[in-house]
C-alpha positions as CSV (number, residue, x, y, z in Angstrom):
1,M,0.7,-3.2,21.1
2,A,2.4,-3.2,17.7
3,T,4.6,-5.8,18.5
4,D,1.6,-8.2,19.0
5,V,0.8,-7.3,15.3
6,L,2.0,-9.6,12.7
7,I,3.4,-8.0,9.5
8,R,3.7,-10.4,6.4
9,L,3.4,-10.6,2.7
10,A,-0.1,-10.6,1.5
11,T,-1.2,-12.8,-1.4
12,A,-4.4,-12.7,-3.7
13,A,-5.5,-15.4,-1.3
14,D,-5.7,-12.7,1.3
15,A,-8.2,-10.6,-1.0
16,A,-11.2,-10.9,1.0
17,S,-9.4,-9.4,4.1
18,L,-7.6,-6.8,2.4
19,A,-11.0,-6.3,0.2
20,A,-12.6,-5.5,3.9
21,L,-9.8,-3.1,4.8
22,K,-9.9,-1.0,1.9
23,T,-13.7,-0.8,2.1
24,E,-13.2,0.1,5.6
25,S,-10.6,2.8,4.7
26,T,-13.0,4.5,2.4
27,H,-15.8,5.2,5.3
28,P,-18.8,3.9,3.1
29,E,-21.8,5.9,3.7
30,V,-23.5,2.9,3.2
31,E,-22.4,-0.9,4.1
32,P,-21.8,-2.9,1.0
33,T,-24.0,-6.2,0.9
34,R,-22.0,-9.4,1.4
35,E,-22.5,-10.0,-2.6
36,Q,-21.2,-6.5,-3.4
37,Q,-18.0,-7.3,-0.8
38,A,-17.8,-10.8,-2.4
39,A,-17.5,-9.2,-6.0
40,F,-15.1,-6.7,-4.8
41,A,-13.1,-9.3,-3.1
42,A,-12.9,-11.2,-6.4
43,A,-12.0,-8.3,-8.3
44,L,-9.2,-7.3,-5.8
45,S,-7.9,-11.0,-6.4
46,D,-8.0,-10.7,-10.2
47,W,-6.0,-7.3,-10.1
48,M,-3.4,-8.7,-7.7
49,L,-3.0,-11.7,-9.9
50,R,-2.7,-9.5,-13.0
51,Q,-0.1,-7.4,-11.2
52,G,2.3,-10.3,-10.8
53,D,5.5,-9.6,-9.1
54,D,4.9,-5.7,-9.8
55,L,2.8,-5.9,-6.7
56,V,4.0,-6.3,-3.1
57,C,1.5,-5.9,-0.4
58,V,2.0,-6.5,3.4
59,L,-0.8,-7.4,5.7
60,A,-0.9,-6.5,9.4
61,E,-2.8,-9.2,11.5
62,A,-3.4,-9.2,15.2
63,D,-4.9,-12.3,16.7
64,G,-5.7,-13.8,13.3
65,A,-7.6,-10.7,12.2
66,A,-6.6,-8.2,9.1
67,V,-5.8,-5.0,10.8
68,G,-3.6,-3.0,8.3
69,M,-2.4,-3.3,4.9
70,A,0.3,-1.1,2.8
71,W,0.5,-1.7,-0.9
72,M,3.6,-1.2,-3.2
73,V,3.4,-1.2,-7.2
74,V,6.3,-1.3,-9.0
75,F,6.6,0.0,-12.6
76,E,9.3,0.5,-15.3
77,R,10.5,3.8,-16.5
78,V,12.0,4.6,-19.9
79,P,15.7,3.2,-19.9
80,D,18.4,5.4,-20.2
81,P,22.1,4.6,-21.6
82,H,23.1,4.5,-17.8
83,D,20.7,2.2,-16.6
84,V,18.4,0.2,-18.9
85,N,16.1,-1.4,-16.2
86,R,15.0,1.8,-14.3
87,R,12.6,1.2,-11.8
88,T,10.2,3.3,-9.2
89,A,8.0,2.2,-6.6
90,D,4.7,3.7,-5.6
91,V,3.2,3.4,-2.2
92,Q,-0.4,3.1,-1.9
93,S,-3.6,2.8,0.3
94,V,-1.4,2.2,3.6
95,W,-4.0,1.9,6.4
96,V,-4.5,0.7,10.1
97,A,-7.4,-0.1,12.0
98,E,-8.1,2.9,14.3
99,Q,-7.5,1.0,17.8
100,L,-4.0,0.3,16.6
101,R,-2.8,3.3,15.2
102,N,0.2,5.3,16.5
103,G,1.5,2.3,18.0
104,G,4.1,1.4,15.0
105,V,2.0,-0.7,13.1
106,G,2.1,1.4,9.8
107,A,6.1,2.2,10.3
108,R,6.7,-1.4,10.3
109,M,4.4,-2.2,7.2
110,I,6.6,0.8,5.6
111,D,9.8,-0.7,6.9
112,A,8.6,-4.1,5.0
113,L,7.7,-2.4,1.7
114,S,10.9,-0.3,1.7
115,A,13.0,-3.7,2.8
116,E,11.5,-5.3,-0.4
117,A,12.4,-2.1,-2.6
118,D,15.8,-2.3,-1.7
119,R,15.9,-6.1,-2.0
120,R,14.9,-5.2,-5.8
121,G,17.4,-2.6,-6.2
122,I,14.7,0.1,-6.9
123,P,16.2,3.2,-6.3
124,R,13.2,5.5,-5.6
125,V,9.7,5.1,-3.8
126,Q,7.5,7.5,-3.6
127,V,4.5,8.2,-2.0
128,H,1.2,10.5,-2.9
129,S,0.2,11.4,0.6
130,G,-3.4,12.8,2.1
131,R,-2.4,15.8,4.0
132,R,-3.0,14.2,7.9
133,A,-0.2,11.4,6.7
134,V,2.6,13.4,5.8
135,Q,4.2,13.9,9.0
136,F,3.9,10.1,9.4
137,Y,5.7,9.7,6.0
138,L,8.4,12.1,6.9
139,R,9.1,10.3,10.1
140,N,9.0,7.1,8.1
141,G,11.9,7.7,5.6
142,F,10.3,9.9,3.0
143,A,11.3,13.5,2.0
144,H,9.7,16.1,0.2
145,S,10.8,16.5,-3.4
146,E,10.8,19.5,-5.4
147,Q,11.2,17.5,-8.9
148,L,8.0,15.5,-8.5
149,L,4.8,17.4,-10.2
150,Q,1.5,16.4,-10.9
151,R,-1.4,17.8,-13.3
152,E,-4.9,17.0,-12.1
153,R,-7.8,16.6,-14.5
154,H,-10.0,19.7,-15.1
155,A,-13.6,18.5,-15.2
156,G,-15.2,19.6,-18.8
């Protein structure tokens, strides 16, 4: 049950748990070795530290084990005359362990990120969602936007 899951801010000290979740979320065909996973955790920790206050990560824990994660990267936009401190946030890599899906854990993590964005006065939070998760984000405060466009790199 989602109420038995603790949602808290993660730090670089949680990098090993976050790296394990990130690896699990990518469904690797071959399980990484202990050394590969340790190297990934170290790289993730370094990356988190470099991001500083521009990174917010929440971790879901059940019985002391990491069972979910959600990330938000904050970035500055070009100032304009009406707002010289324009910031936007991008939600990334939201994932919940399969046995806890559809129980509210993901929604609680999005609520935590949204509350942090509101606390910081960030007017726009966006997410680039996979097809399966679109309805989840729509249920949790996001809406389609005709103003956001993307360009994908073409091979060659």
